[in-house]
C-alpha positions in Angstrom: 22.9 75.3 -12.4 25.1 78.3 -13.1 28.0 79.0 -10.9 26.6 82.6 -10.6 23.6 81.4 -8.6 23.4 83.1 -5.2 24.1 80.6 -2.5 21.9 82.2 0.1 18.8 82.7 -2.0 16.2 80.0 -2.8 12.6 79.7 -3.7 10.0 79.2 -1.0 8.3 75.8 -0.6 6.7 73.9 -2.2 9.2 73.0 -5.0 7.7 71.5 -8.1 10.3 69.4 -9.8 10.4 67.0 -12.8 12.9 64.5 -14.1 14.1 60.9 -14.1 15.6 58.8 -11.3 17.5 55.5 -10.8 16.6 53.9 -7.6 17.7 50.9 -5.5 16.2 49.5 -2.3 18.7 47.9 0.2 18.5 45.7 3.3 21.0 47.1 5.7 22.3 45.7 9.0 20.8 47.9 11.7 24.2 48.4 13.3 25.5 49.9 10.1 22.9 52.7 9.9 24.0 56.3 10.2 22.3 58.6 12.9 18.6 59.3 12.4 16.5 62.2 13.7 15.2 62.1 17.3 11.8 60.4 17.6 12.1 58.1 14.6 13.1 54.5 14.3 14.1 52.4 11.3 11.7 49.8 9.9 13.5 46.5 10.8 12.9 43.0 9.7 15.2 40.2 10.9 17.9 42.6 12.0 18.0 44.6 8.7 16.6 48.0 7.9 15.2 49.2 4.6 17.2 52.0 2.8 17.2 53.5 -0.6 19.7 55.1 -2.9 19.0 57.2 -6.0 20.6 59.2 -8.7 18.1 61.9 -9.8 18.3 64.3 -12.7 15.8 67.1 -12.4 15.2 69.0 -15.7 14.2 72.4 -16.9 10.4 71.7 -16.9 10.4 72.1 -13.1 11.4 74.8 -10.8 15.1 74.0 -11.0 17.4 71.7 -13.1 20.1 69.9 -11.2 21.6 66.5 -10.5 21.3 64.7 -7.1 22.6 61.6 -5.3 21.0 60.6 -2.1 20.6 57.8 0.5 17.6 57.5 2.7 16.3 55.2 5.4 12.7 54.1 5.7 11.5 55.0 9.2 8.5 55.0 11.5 7.4 58.5 12.5 4.3 58.6 14.7 1.9 56.1 13.3 3.1 56.2 9.7 6.1 55.4 7.6 8.4 58.1 6.2 11.9 58.6 4.7 14.9 60.2 6.4 17.6 61.4 4.1 21.0 60.6 5.7 23.3 61.6 2.8 22.7 63.8 -0.2 24.7 65.7 -2.8 23.6 68.1 -5.5 25.4 70.3 -8.1 23.3 73.4 -7.4 24.1 76.0 -4.7 20.5 77.1 -4.7 19.2 73.5 -4.1 21.8 73.0 -1.3 20.8 76.2 0.5 17.1 75.6 0.1 17.2 71.9 1.2 19.0 72.9 4.4 17.1 76.1 5.1 13.6 74.8 4.4 13.6 71.2 5.4 16.9 70.4 7.2 18.0 68.1 4.4 21.9 67.9 4.7 22.7 68.6 1.1 26.4 68.9 0.1 27.9 69.8 -3.3 29.3 67.3 -5.8 30.2 67.0 -9.4 28.2 64.6 -11.6 29.3 62.7 -14.7 27.2 62.9 -17.8 25.2 59.7 -18.5 27.0 57.3 -20.7 25.9 53.8 -21.4 23.4 54.1 -18.6 26.1 55.0 -16.1 26.1 57.9 -13.7 28.6 58.9 -11.1 29.3 61.6 -8.5 32.4 62.9 -6.7 33.5 65.6 -4.4 36.8 67.3 -4.1 37.8 64.5 -1.7 37.2 61.8 -4.3 34.4 59.5 -5.8 31.2 58.9 -3.9 29.3 56.3 -5.9 28.3 55.3 -9.4 25.5 53.2 -10.8 25.0 51.3 -14.1 21.4 50.4 -15.0 19.7 48.3 -17.6 16.0 48.0 -18.1 14.3 44.7 -17.5 11.7 43.3 -19.9 8.8 43.9 -17.7 6.0 46.5 -18.0 6.3 49.8 -16.2 3.9 50.7 -13.4 2.1 54.0 -13.0 2.5 55.4 -9.5 -0.6 56.0 -7.6 -2.0 59.5 -8.3 -0.3 60.9 -6.3 2.1 58.9 -4.2 2.3 60.7 -0.8 4.8 60.4 2.0 6.9 62.6 4.3 10.6 63.3 4.7 11.7 63.5 8.3 14.8 65.5 9.2 16.5 67.5 11.9 16.3 71.3 11.5 17.5 73.8 14.1 17.6 70.9 16.7 14.0 69.8 16.1 12.6 66.9 14.2 10.5 68.1 11.3 8.3 66.2 8.8 7.9 67.6 5.3 5.3 66.3 2.8 6.3 64.9 -0.6 4.0 63.9 -3.5 5.0 62.3 -6.7 3.5 60.9 -9.9 5.2 59.1 -12.8 6.1 55.7 -14.2 8.4 53.2 -12.6 10.1 50.5 -14.7 12.0 47.6 -13.1 15.7 47.6 -13.8 19.0 45.9 -13.1 21.4 48.1 -11.3 25.1 47.7 -10.3 26.2 50.2 -7.7 29.8 51.0 -6.9 30.3 52.7 -3.5 33.6 54.2 -2.4 34.7 52.0 0.5 36.1 54.9 2.5 33.5 57.5 1.5 30.3 58.8 3.1 28.2 56.0 1.8 30.5 53.3 3.2 27.7 52.2 5.6 26.1 50.5 2.6 29.0 48.1 2.2 27.3 45.4 4.2 23.9 46.0 2.5 22.1 43.7 0.1 20.2 45.1 -2.9 16.5 44.2 -2.8 15.1 45.7 -6.0 15.9 48.5 -8.5 13.9 50.6 -10.8 14.0 53.6 -13.1 11.5 56.4 -12.5 10.7 57.8 -15.9 9.4 61.3 -16.4 8.2 61.8 -12.9 6.8 65.0 -11.3 7.3 65.8 -7.6 6.1 68.4 -5.2 8.3 68.8 -2.2 7.2 70.8 0.9 4.0 72.3 2.0 2.2 75.2 0.4 1.9 78.4 2.4 -1.4 78.7 4.2 -3.5 81.6 3.1 -3.7 84.6 5.4 -6.9 84.6 7.4 -9.0 87.7 7.1 -10.9 89.4 9.8 
């Protein structure tokens, strides 16, 4: 996004976005997890929680085009499963402001490298955050259910809020090698074990809830 974007202005929800993503699921020792919103608890199996990391490149076909690096934890919220985003960086002031203001997503700003040889990286003024190299596996891609539905649970203005997310697209298994800065914000992943990786090809996502129509009298 342009540096001229106003930092305090952002579109209302929902946001319809399109792009590609590189995702890895991790088994993380429960004691290494960062803080989660009140009222949620991580999904735990044999002392390890399930987390995910992703580099996402949203393109011009959607509401906004920008790059993103995130880490999230799979949690139980009420009777269902959801995601809680613990760390996230974008290269758009508008996305940063909207993520925080609309949904309590703790977006920060970062600079992203251009993809080269299937490698992506992100850094802040304090130094590198993480990078990933991916290579496709010779397995067929899978079409996501139409649509895949979940919620993102965050803390906004001191309260725990759940925001709907829906996505469609194709997921292809991949090999991924992540490098995480050992003293950086994602250092809590140092003791994690990768479970599986994939590339989300040409996905579409709707984030947030549509405004309810005004009721007439």
